[in-house]
C-alpha positions, 0 to 999 in steps of 0.5 A, spaced: 845 501 599 839 505 601 841 506 607 847 508 605 845 513 601 839 516 606 846 515 612 850 518 607 845 524 605 843 525 612 851 527 615 852 532 610 844 536 611 845 535 619 853 537 619 852 544 613 846 546 619 852 547 625 854 554 625 862 554 626 863 548 621 864 550 614 863 544 608 869 544 603 870 541 596 878 538 596 882 536 590 887 531 595 887 530 602 893 527 603 888 520 605 891 513 603 888 507 604 887 499 605 882 495 604 878 488 604 871 489 599 869 482 594 874 477 596 879 481 594 884 488 596 883 495 595 889 500 595 886 508 594 886 514 595 879 519 598 880 525 592 875 529 590 871 530 596 867 534 600 868 534 607 866 537 613 872 538 619 871 540 627 877 539 630 882 533 629 876 529 626 873 530 618 868 526 615 867 526 607 864 523 601 867 523 596 870 518 590 876 513 590 881 512 585 884 505 587 888 500 585 883 493 586 887 487 587 884 480 586 885 474 583 881 471 578 880 464 578 876 463 571 877 463 564 880 467 561 883 471 567 883 478 570 889 482 571 891 481 579 892 488 580 886 493 576 884 500 576 877 502 578 873 508 580 869 507 586 865 512 591 865 512 599 865 515 606 870 516 610 871 518 617 878 522 619 881 523 626 887 526 627 892 521 621 888 514 622 881 513 618 877 509 616 873 508 610 866 504 607 868 504 600 863 502 594 864 499 588 860 496 582 862 490 579 859 490 571 854 485 568 858 479 566 855 472 562 854 469 568 853 475 574 849 480 574 852 487 575 851 490 583 854 495 588 860 490 593 861 495 601 869 494 603 872 496 609 878 501 609 883 502 614 888 507 612 893 514 614 892 522 613 899 523 610 898 531 614 894 529 619 901 529 623 902 537 622 895 539 622 889 540 626 883 540 621 
Protein backbone atom coordinates (compact mmCIF):
# COMPACT_ATOMS: atom_id res chain seq x y z
CA UNK A 1 0.00 0.00 0.00
CA UNK A 2 2.82 2.42 0.90
CA UNK A 3 4.63 1.62 -2.35
CA UNK A 4 1.44 2.26 -4.36
CA UNK A 5 0.91 5.65 -2.70
CA UNK A 6 4.57 6.57 -3.25
CA UNK A 7 4.29 5.75 -6.96
CA UNK A 8 1.06 7.78 -7.31
CA UNK A 9 2.55 10.83 -5.59
CA UNK A 10 5.75 10.53 -7.65
CA UNK A 11 3.84 10.38 -10.93
CA UNK A 12 1.69 13.39 -10.05
CA UNK A 13 4.73 15.39 -8.88
CA UNK A 14 6.95 14.56 -11.85
CA UNK A 15 4.15 15.16 -14.35
CA UNK A 16 3.31 18.57 -12.94
CA UNK A 17 6.84 19.86 -13.61
CA UNK A 18 6.45 19.61 -17.40
CA UNK A 19 5.74 22.86 -19.22
CA UNK A 20 3.53 21.53 -22.01
CA UNK A 21 1.09 19.43 -20.00
CA UNK A 22 -1.19 20.66 -17.27
CA UNK A 23 -2.93 18.78 -14.50
CA UNK A 24 -6.72 18.90 -14.84
CA UNK A 25 -9.69 17.95 -12.71
CA UNK A 26 -12.54 16.10 -14.44
CA UNK A 27 -16.03 15.27 -13.21
CA UNK A 28 -16.48 12.73 -16.01
CA UNK A 29 -14.26 11.21 -18.65
CA UNK A 30 -16.34 8.51 -20.35
CA UNK A 31 -14.26 5.54 -19.13
CA UNK A 32 -15.91 2.20 -18.30
CA UNK A 33 -13.73 -0.52 -16.75
CA UNK A 34 -14.32 -4.15 -15.83
CA UNK A 35 -11.89 -6.20 -13.79
CA UNK A 36 -11.00 -8.52 -10.93
CA UNK A 37 -10.43 -7.88 -7.23
CA UNK A 38 -10.72 -10.00 -4.06
CA UNK A 39 -12.13 -13.18 -5.71
CA UNK A 40 -14.81 -11.22 -7.58
CA UNK A 41 -15.34 -8.76 -10.38
CA UNK A 42 -16.15 -5.08 -10.66
CA UNK A 43 -17.56 -2.59 -13.14
CA UNK A 44 -16.53 1.01 -12.52
CA UNK A 45 -16.46 4.50 -13.92
CA UNK A 46 -13.50 6.87 -13.40
CA UNK A 47 -15.15 9.96 -11.92
CA UNK A 48 -14.11 12.35 -10.37
CA UNK A 49 -10.39 12.37 -11.11
CA UNK A 50 -7.21 14.36 -11.45
CA UNK A 51 -5.53 13.74 -14.79
CA UNK A 52 -2.70 14.75 -17.04
CA UNK A 53 -2.73 14.12 -20.77
CA UNK A 54 -0.08 13.98 -23.45
CA UNK A 55 -1.35 13.47 -27.00
CA UNK A 56 -3.33 10.22 -27.07
CA UNK A 57 -2.28 9.14 -23.55
CA UNK A 58 -3.73 10.14 -20.21
CA UNK A 59 -2.83 9.32 -16.59
CA UNK A 60 -5.62 9.55 -14.03
CA UNK A 61 -5.85 9.28 -10.25
CA UNK A 62 -9.35 9.32 -8.87
CA UNK A 63 -12.37 7.89 -7.15
CA UNK A 64 -14.08 4.87 -8.68
CA UNK A 65 -17.82 4.48 -8.13
CA UNK A 66 -18.31 0.76 -8.77
CA UNK A 67 -20.59 -2.22 -8.86
CA UNK A 68 -18.76 -5.14 -7.22
CA UNK A 69 -19.80 -8.61 -8.27
CA UNK A 70 -18.96 -11.35 -5.78
CA UNK A 71 -20.67 -14.52 -4.62
CA UNK A 72 -20.91 -14.73 -0.84
CA UNK A 73 -20.74 -18.27 0.53
CA UNK A 74 -21.28 -17.30 4.17
CA UNK A 75 -24.49 -17.25 6.17
CA UNK A 76 -26.27 -14.90 6.06
CA UNK A 77 -25.33 -13.94 2.52
CA UNK A 78 -24.67 -10.53 1.04
CA UNK A 79 -26.18 -9.50 -2.28
CA UNK A 80 -24.39 -10.74 -5.43
CA UNK A 81 -23.97 -7.17 -6.78
CA UNK A 82 -23.17 -4.36 -4.36
CA UNK A 83 -22.32 -0.67 -4.83
CA UNK A 84 -18.85 0.31 -3.69
CA UNK A 85 -16.41 3.20 -3.86
CA UNK A 86 -12.74 2.64 -4.60
CA UNK A 87 -9.74 4.71 -5.52
CA UNK A 88 -7.05 4.06 -8.07
CA UNK A 89 -4.74 4.83 -10.93
CA UNK A 90 -5.78 4.56 -14.59
CA UNK A 91 -3.69 4.80 -17.75
CA UNK A 92 -5.49 5.48 -21.05
CA UNK A 93 -4.08 5.33 -24.56
CA UNK A 94 -6.56 6.39 -27.27
CA UNK A 95 -9.55 4.21 -26.34
CA UNK A 96 -7.91 1.44 -24.25
CA UNK A 97 -7.75 1.85 -20.45
CA UNK A 98 -5.80 -0.14 -17.85
CA UNK A 99 -6.51 0.36 -14.18
CA UNK A 100 -5.12 -0.51 -10.73
CA UNK A 101 -8.04 0.02 -8.31
CA UNK A 102 -8.00 -0.24 -4.51
CA UNK A 103 -11.11 -1.34 -2.62
CA UNK A 104 -11.57 -1.57 1.15
CA UNK A 105 -13.36 -4.46 2.81
CA UNK A 106 -14.62 -3.49 6.25
CA UNK A 107 -13.92 -5.46 9.41
CA UNK A 108 -16.21 -8.38 10.13
CA UNK A 109 -16.52 -10.83 13.04
CA UNK A 110 -14.05 -13.20 11.36
CA UNK A 111 -11.71 -10.87 9.36
CA UNK A 112 -9.87 -7.61 9.87
CA UNK A 113 -10.61 -4.73 7.51
CA UNK A 114 -8.06 -4.33 4.71
CA UNK A 115 -7.41 -2.89 1.26
CA UNK A 116 -7.45 -5.08 -1.86
CA UNK A 117 -5.59 -4.25 -5.07
CA UNK A 118 -7.25 -5.23 -8.34
CA UNK A 119 -6.64 -5.08 -12.07
CA UNK A 120 -9.04 -3.78 -14.71
CA UNK A 121 -9.26 -3.22 -18.45
CA UNK A 122 -11.79 -1.06 -20.23
CA UNK A 123 -12.58 1.51 -22.88
CA UNK A 124 -12.73 5.26 -23.09
CA UNK A 125 -15.95 5.92 -24.95
CA UNK A 126 -15.03 9.42 -26.09
CA UNK A 127 -11.52 8.19 -27.01
CA UNK A 128 -12.82 7.26 -30.44
CA UNK A 129 -13.35 10.93 -31.30
CA UNK A 130 -10.82 12.91 -29.20
CA UNK A 131 -7.02 12.97 -29.23
CA UNK A 132 -6.68 13.49 -25.44
